[in-house]
Each structure stands twice: as structure tokens, then as C-alpha cells.
C-alpha positions as CSV (number, residue, x, y, z in Angstrom):
1,M,87.9,107.3,79.1
2,M,91.5,107.5,80.3
3,T,92.4,104.6,82.6
4,K,94.4,105.2,85.8
5,R,97.5,104.1,83.9
6,A,97.9,107.6,82.6
7,W,101.7,107.7,82.7
8,P,104.1,104.7,82.9
9,F,106.4,105.0,85.9
10,I,109.7,104.9,84.2
11,F,112.6,106.0,86.4
12,P,115.8,104.9,88.3
13,L,116.9,102.8,91.2
14,A,119.3,100.0,92.2
15,L,119.7,96.7,90.4
16,A,121.8,94.3,92.3
17,G,120.9,90.6,91.7
18,L,117.8,91.2,89.6
19,T,118.9,89.6,86.4
20,A,121.5,87.0,85.1
21,T,122.9,89.7,82.8
22,P,126.0,91.2,84.4
23,A,124.9,94.5,86.0
24,L,126.7,97.4,84.2
25,A,127.2,100.8,85.8
26,V,124.1,102.9,85.3
27,N,124.1,106.5,86.4
28,F,120.8,108.3,86.3
29,T,120.2,112.0,86.5
30,T,117.6,113.9,88.5
31,Y,115.7,116.2,86.3
32,R,112.5,118.1,85.4
33,A,110.8,117.6,82.1
34,V,107.6,118.6,80.3
35,Y,106.0,116.7,77.4
36,D,103.3,117.9,75.0
37,L,100.8,115.2,74.0
38,E,98.8,114.8,70.9
39,P,96.8,112.0,69.5
40,A,98.6,109.6,67.2
41,R,95.8,107.2,66.4
42,I,92.0,107.1,67.3
43,Q,90.0,104.0,66.6
44,Q,86.9,104.7,64.7
45,G,83.8,104.6,67.0
46,T,85.7,105.5,70.1
47,A,83.3,107.6,72.3
48,A,85.7,109.8,74.3
49,Q,88.4,110.9,71.9
50,P,91.6,112.5,73.0
51,I,92.2,116.1,72.0
52,D,95.6,117.0,73.5
53,G,97.5,116.9,76.8
54,K,100.6,117.6,78.8
55,V,102.8,115.9,81.3
56,A,105.1,117.6,83.9
57,Y,107.6,115.1,85.3
58,E,110.2,115.4,88.0
59,V,112.8,113.0,89.3
60,S,114.5,114.1,92.5
61,G,116.7,112.3,95.0
62,S,119.8,110.2,94.4
63,E,121.1,106.7,94.3
64,C,121.8,106.7,98.0
65,A,118.8,108.6,99.3
66,G,116.2,106.9,97.0
67,F,114.2,108.6,94.2
68,T,111.0,110.6,94.3
69,I,109.0,111.0,91.1
70,D,106.3,113.7,90.8
71,S,104.1,113.7,87.7
72,D,101.2,115.9,86.7
73,Y,99.4,114.3,83.7
74,T,96.5,116.1,82.0
75,T,94.5,115.0,78.9
76,R,91.4,116.6,77.3
77,Y,88.8,114.5,75.6
78,T,85.7,115.0,73.6
79,D,82.8,113.9,75.9
80,G,80.9,111.2,74.0
81,E,77.8,111.7,76.3
82,N,77.1,115.4,75.6
83,G,79.5,116.5,73.0
84,G,81.6,118.8,75.4
85,V,85.1,118.5,76.6
86,R,86.3,116.3,79.5
87,T,89.6,117.1,81.3
88,V,91.3,114.2,83.2
89,N,94.1,115.0,85.4
90,T,96.3,112.6,87.4
91,L,98.7,113.8,90.0
92,S,101.1,111.2,91.3
93,N,104.0,111.2,93.9
94,T,106.1,108.0,94.1
95,F,109.1,107.3,96.3
96,E,111.2,104.2,96.0
97,S,113.9,103.5,98.5
98,S,117.6,103.0,97.3
99,D,117.5,99.4,98.3
100,S,114.3,98.7,96.4
101,L,112.6,97.4,99.6
102,E,109.9,100.1,99.8
103,L,107.5,101.8,97.4
104,D,105.2,104.6,98.4
105,V,102.6,105.9,95.9
106,S,100.1,108.8,96.3
107,Q,97.8,109.4,93.4
108,T,94.8,111.7,92.9
109,Q,92.7,111.7,89.7
110,T,90.1,114.3,88.9
111,V,87.6,114.6,85.9
112,N,86.6,118.2,85.3
113,K,88.1,119.1,88.7
114,D,85.9,116.5,90.5
115,V,87.9,114.0,92.4
116,T,87.3,110.4,91.2
117,D,90.1,108.6,92.9
118,D,92.4,109.4,95.8
119,T,94.8,106.6,96.8
120,K,97.8,106.1,99.0
121,I,99.8,102.8,98.7
122,T,102.7,101.5,100.7
123,A,104.5,98.3,99.6
124,K,107.4,96.9,101.5
125,R,109.5,93.8,101.7
126,P,111.8,93.0,104.7
127,A,114.7,92.0,102.6
128,A,115.7,91.3,99.0
129,N,114.0,88.4,97.3
130,T,111.2,88.2,99.9
131,E,107.4,88.7,99.5
132,V,106.0,92.3,99.3
133,Q,103.3,93.3,101.8
134,G,101.1,96.1,100.4
135,E,98.4,98.4,102.0
136,Q,96.1,100.7,100.1
137,Q,94.3,103.6,101.7
138,G,91.9,106.2,100.3
139,T,89.0,105.7,97.9
140,K,89.6,101.9,98.2
141,K,91.2,100.0,101.1
142,Q,92.9,96.7,100.9
143,H,95.9,94.6,102.0
144,F,97.7,92.5,99.5
145,T,100.8,90.2,99.1
146,L,103.1,90.1,96.1
147,G,105.7,87.4,95.3
148,P,109.4,87.8,95.9
149,D,110.3,88.0,92.1
150,V,108.3,91.3,91.8
151,L,110.2,94.5,90.7
152,F,109.3,98.0,91.7
153,P,109.4,100.4,88.7
154,T,112.6,102.2,89.3
155,A,114.4,98.9,89.7
156,H,112.8,97.6,86.6
157,Q,114.0,100.7,84.6
158,K,117.5,100.3,85.8
159,K,117.4,96.6,84.9
160,L,116.3,97.5,81.3
161,V,119.1,100.1,80.8
162,S,121.7,97.7,82.1
163,E,120.5,95.0,79.8
164,A,120.5,97.5,76.8
165,M,124.1,98.4,77.7
166,A,124.9,94.7,77.7
167,G,123.4,94.2,74.2
168,Q,120.3,92.3,75.4
169,T,117.2,92.7,73.2
170,R,114.3,91.3,75.2
171,D,113.2,91.2,78.8
172,V,110.3,89.8,80.8
173,S,109.6,91.0,84.3
174,L,106.9,91.2,86.9
175,V,106.4,94.8,87.9
176,Y,104.3,96.5,90.5
177,D,104.0,100.3,90.2
178,G,101.1,101.1,92.5
179,S,99.1,102.8,89.7
180,D,96.1,100.6,90.0
181,G,95.6,99.1,93.5
182,S,97.2,95.7,93.8
183,K,97.3,95.1,90.0
184,L,100.5,93.3,88.9
185,F,101.8,93.3,85.4
186,K,104.0,91.1,83.4
187,V,106.0,93.6,81.3
188,V,107.5,92.3,78.0
189,T,110.2,94.7,76.7
190,F,111.9,94.8,73.3
191,I,115.1,96.8,73.2
192,G,116.3,98.1,69.9
193,K,119.8,98.8,68.5
194,K,122.0,101.3,70.4
195,R,121.9,104.9,69.1
196,E,125.3,106.5,69.4
197,P,125.5,110.0,71.0
198,G,124.1,112.7,68.8
199,T,122.6,110.4,66.2
200,Y,118.9,110.3,67.0
201,A,117.6,112.8,64.5
202,P,114.2,113.7,66.3
203,D,116.0,114.8,69.5
204,M,118.9,116.5,67.6
205,A,116.3,118.7,65.9
206,N,114.6,119.5,69.2
207,P,116.2,122.5,70.9
208,D,114.9,121.2,74.3
209,A,116.9,118.0,73.9
210,Q,120.3,119.4,73.1
211,S,121.8,118.7,76.5
212,L,121.3,114.9,75.8
213,K,123.3,114.8,72.6
214,S,126.5,113.5,74.3
215,L,124.7,110.4,75.5
216,A,123.8,107.1,74.0
217,S,120.2,105.9,73.8
218,W,118.0,103.0,72.8
219,P,114.5,102.5,71.5
220,F,112.3,100.5,74.0
221,Q,108.9,99.0,73.6
222,L,107.1,97.8,76.7
223,G,103.9,95.8,76.8
224,Y,102.0,95.6,80.1
225,Y,100.0,92.4,80.5
226,D,97.6,92.0,83.5
227,T,98.7,88.9,85.4
228,A,95.1,88.2,86.3
229,N,94.6,87.3,82.7
230,P,97.5,85.0,81.8
231,D,96.0,84.0,78.4
232,A,95.8,87.6,77.2
233,E,97.3,87.8,73.7
234,T,97.5,91.6,73.6
235,P,98.8,94.0,76.4
236,D,96.5,96.3,78.4
237,F,98.9,99.1,77.6
238,Q,101.9,99.7,75.5
239,A,104.7,102.4,75.8
240,T,107.3,103.1,73.2
241,F,110.0,105.6,73.7
242,N,113.7,106.6,73.2
243,M,115.6,106.4,76.5
244,Y,119.0,107.7,77.2
245,E,121.7,106.1,79.4
246,N,120.9,108.7,82.2
247,G,117.3,107.6,82.4
248,V,115.6,110.4,80.4
249,S,113.0,109.4,77.9
250,T,112.0,111.3,74.7
251,E,109.7,110.8,71.7
252,M,107.1,108.7,73.6
253,L,104.1,106.8,72.3
254,F,101.4,105.5,74.7
255,D,99.0,103.0,73.3
256,Y,95.7,102.4,75.2
257,G,94.1,100.2,72.6
258,S,91.3,102.4,71.3
259,F,93.7,105.3,70.9
260,S,97.4,106.3,71.3
261,M,99.1,109.5,72.4
262,R,102.4,110.8,71.3
263,G,104.6,112.8,73.7
264,K,107.3,115.3,72.6
265,L,109.8,116.8,75.0
266,S,109.1,120.5,75.3
267,H,111.2,121.5,78.4
268,F,114.1,119.7,80.1
269,E,116.4,120.7,82.9
270,T,118.7,118.7,85.2
271,L,118.4,119.1,89.0
272,E,120.9,118.8,91.8
273,P,120.7,115.3,93.4
274,K,120.0,114.9,97.1
275,T,122.8,114.2,99.5
276,C,122.8,110.8,101.1
277,D,121.2,112.2,104.2
278,G,118.2,113.2,102.0
279,S,118.7,117.0,102.0
280,G,118.7,119.2,99.0
281,T,115.1,118.6,97.7
282,A,114.1,120.3,94.5
283,P,110.7,122.1,93.9
284,K,107.7,120.0,92.8
285,A,106.9,119.8,89.0
286,V,104.0,121.8,87.8
287,A,102.4,121.5,84.3
288,Q,103.2,124.5,82.2
């Protein structure tokens, strides 16, 4: 059965002071993308086996107005209980402020169109390097506190790209993305060798990725470890992908342990960024 961590939140925001590595200029684009999913590996004996899926993903906003991320993630599974097909859909809307002091997440999950989870989370810190106060409403309700060293997901992504540009090969960060209540992850990232513009063959062979050919990219592998289980030797979830310097990811692989899913870019278009007063919003992403 698909967990709530259906789609890793990987998108842009500000970095200042998050790492000892000198922060390099990182300019992210606003865009809309669709990825087709297919099983890459299924462990023998897995009850609910993935068939296929699709992700529609949109990043709107700007560096000064903050970024909003809308995702629509759908996966179909064989139902181990009755031999039918089970469709799991997760709709998510996430806003992260440009100063990385606030994260707002709304997420609804359905199984065969029946709502199984409906959650809204607000996490705020009064200033940089201070504790985060979080509140969850919806299916579950709770208040929680996170430490001052926690990164929100957009700040984390920008940190990784900056480190890649500086030639770093490994990062360890505490990340809170609001995808699973108050759950906090230690994310261990390995960064591969820089791919010069136009040299990553899978994307250059994909007509939908041609607008990215003038940009450099890097291979990233992220392992998400639940901080509630500090002795865990294997991550709860792994994501491997090629990410460009403008924040766009392609050729993804999501590993859930008992199975993994491969995502291929099937549609991509850039969007106009919002102005600093927040105007100029783009339409919501819808799975095609």
C-alpha cells in the first residue's frame, strides 16, 4: 500500500546561512511538469503491486514572493485482498515563504475516490535559527515543536544545488516537509559528478526535455531516515533523480522498500514567476 510519502517535495527557496559551504547563486524556474510512472522493481510476495501512475507537478511564485507547489500523484495497484485494482491519489498544496520561516501544507489522499486522509499543517519559526512551532488540523490534530536546525523542503533543495555547484558530494540535513504529520527526517544525500549542458543522454533523447539542454545537472540520491528510529540502517524511502541548476528534476526513481517506481518526464513548460507583491499566479496543475 502506498504510504503518504507519495512524492518527495523537491523545490526551491532561500539558503542564507544554512551550510558552511559558500552559498552560490542559484536561480530556480517556475514550471509545470508531468511524469509518467512505471514499476522498476517489485519484491516477490508484495501484496499490493504497483501497475502504473502519473504525477502532475507545478511550481509557482518567485524568490521574493515565496513558492507554491501543487502536485497530483496517482498510482494504480493490484489489490491483494480481492484481485482488483486500487487507485491511490494524493493531492498536495505547499507554500514556503521566501525567508523560510513558514511552511503551509494541505494534503488529501483518496483510495478508489474514498478520502482516507485530509490534513492541513502550518509550521512557523519567528526568526532564522529558532524553534519551529507546528499545528496539524484535519483527520488528525496535534501541536508539535521542531528544533532550530530543521530545514523546510525548498530551503533543503536549494542547499543541495548550491553544494553541487560548489563541488560537494555529500550532505546530511534534518528536513521537515509536512507530508506525514510531525514526522521529521534525517536526509542523507549523495551528489554525483556534474553533467555539462546537453550531455545527459536520457534527457537529450526526450523531446519534452529539450528546453533543459543548455543547463548543467547533477545526479542526486536522497535517503530519508525517520529520526524516531536513530538506529535504522536503511532509509524509509529513497529518491534518485537528475536535477538541473534551475531546480527541475528528470529521470526519477522512488524506492519504497518492497517496490520502486520510475518516473519519466512527459510534459514540461516554464511559467511566468509572480511579482514581489504576489500577483501573477498560474493555473493549478492537473494530471493529464
